[in-house]
Residue, then its C-alpha position, 0 to 999 in steps of 0.5 A: m832807422d825805421y821807427i814807428g811811434n814811441i819807442f822803449r827800451p830798459p835803461s840798462e840798453a842805453n848804449s845798444l842798437l835799437l832794432q824795431i822788428t814788431i810793431g806794438c805788442s801782441h797782449n796790449k791790454c793790461t790795465f795799467c799800460k799805455m806804451y803801446k795803445d796808440k799801435q796796433f800789433k804788426v810784424k815788420s818785412l824783412k825787408t824793412i829790417e834788413n834796410d835798418l841793418k845795412e843801414v848801421a852796417v858801416y859802424s859794425n866794429q862800434i856795435e856790440k849790443l842790440f835790443l830788439m823792440d817793440g814790446d813783444a818780439l819773443i811772440l814772433k814764429q821762431s822761424k821768422l826770429v831765427e831769419i832776423l837773428n841769423m840777418i842781425n848777426y851777418y850785418l853785425p858779426n861784431l854783437n856780444r849781446i842781443s836782447t829783447y823785452g819777453n813776457s810769460r806768455s811768449i817765453l812758453l810758447k817757444s820750447d827749450k830746444e827754440l830757446s837754445e837755438l836763439k841763445k846760440l844766435k846771441l840772444k842772451m838777455v830777456y827782460h821778463g816783465a812779470e809785474s806780480g806774483c800774486d794770482n789776484v793782482l795779475q788777474r785784476i791788471n790783466k796781465n794774460s799770465t799767473r805766478s806759475d806761469n811766471i815762475n815756469a817761463g823764468k825757469k825755461l830762460k834759465k834751462a837756455k841760459i839765457i840771462q833774465s832780468v825780471m820786472v815787478l811793479l811795486g804799488i800795482g796791487g793797491k792798498k787792498y792787496s799791497l802785502e799780499h802782492a810784495k810777499n808773493t812776489a818775493t817767494m815767486l822771485t826765489e823760485m825764478d832766481p834770476e840774475f837781475v830784478g828790476a823794482l819799479t813803481l807804479i804810475l798812473v797814466p791817464e787813459t788807462e783802465l786803472y787810471k779809470r779806477f783810481i779815478n772812481k776809487e776803486f783803486i787806492l795807490p798806496d802812499k810813498f812809505e807803503l811803496l818802500k814797505e812793499l820795497k823792503t818785503i820783496i827784498e826780505y822774504s826774497d832768497f836769491t842764489n846771486c841776484r843784482f837787484s834794482s830800484n833805481h828806475a826814474s819811477n822809483y822814490l829810493p833808488v837802490k842797486i845792491n848785490l842779494p844776498e850779500n846786501k841784504t842786512e845793509i838795505l833793509t836796514l837803510i829802508n827800515n830807517i827812512i819808513m821810521q822817520n817819515n821824511e820824505g826829504l829823504l826821497k826823490p821829489e815828485n817832479l822828478r820822477g818818470l816812466 
């Protein structure tokens, strides 16, 4: 397989074939992210993609899920993306699901008809990087999207019947916007009403703009229990139809995997008790956290 640079996937795609069709991220200016800073955005040639598919076609009976990389495969022109998906389905006819990362900008560039076309070609899930429902925070992290963009993008995916896993980031508002970030993220998620939510926790990465602000004391990271309060607020103020809510990423201090609204009272009681005890021994040790 032709993998260029470091590659990334969601934890739930651990058993998926990873197919890199773009290199890097078309935006690549978020202040907290260094994932693709060493790459210039580029679309791989159809020939390179086809060679990768030919290589794995001998295992087609064993491949049920495929994840498109890098950070922004949905930004491709519809004709190119359709050609790639057709190629994938030709070489891997037993696939049940194709998934990818997607940001609000790339989702909103697709028409309802185009998204429905992608769904028919087995693009069944998008990991939607919303990060926050607070416009102040989104502007400060240079996300290139607004709260309204996130909501509208989520509604477009729902209309196309494409499953979405919305990713939000605890701590990204800093101490100053912590409560505002959490409450607005909760109400945004309520309007989006996704099937899955993944709450990650901010880890400051050297050489990023946000890390420089942290060193210069322009950004103050909430402490562990303040981050737990953000998690509690997001769960408390959100209202889902049927959502699998997780904060079990390597970055999180408290691994959580629950169904909402079913387990809402139970998890809020647990988080409240941990906050009241103020016992760091109940949280994941710092050396076990990761990106």
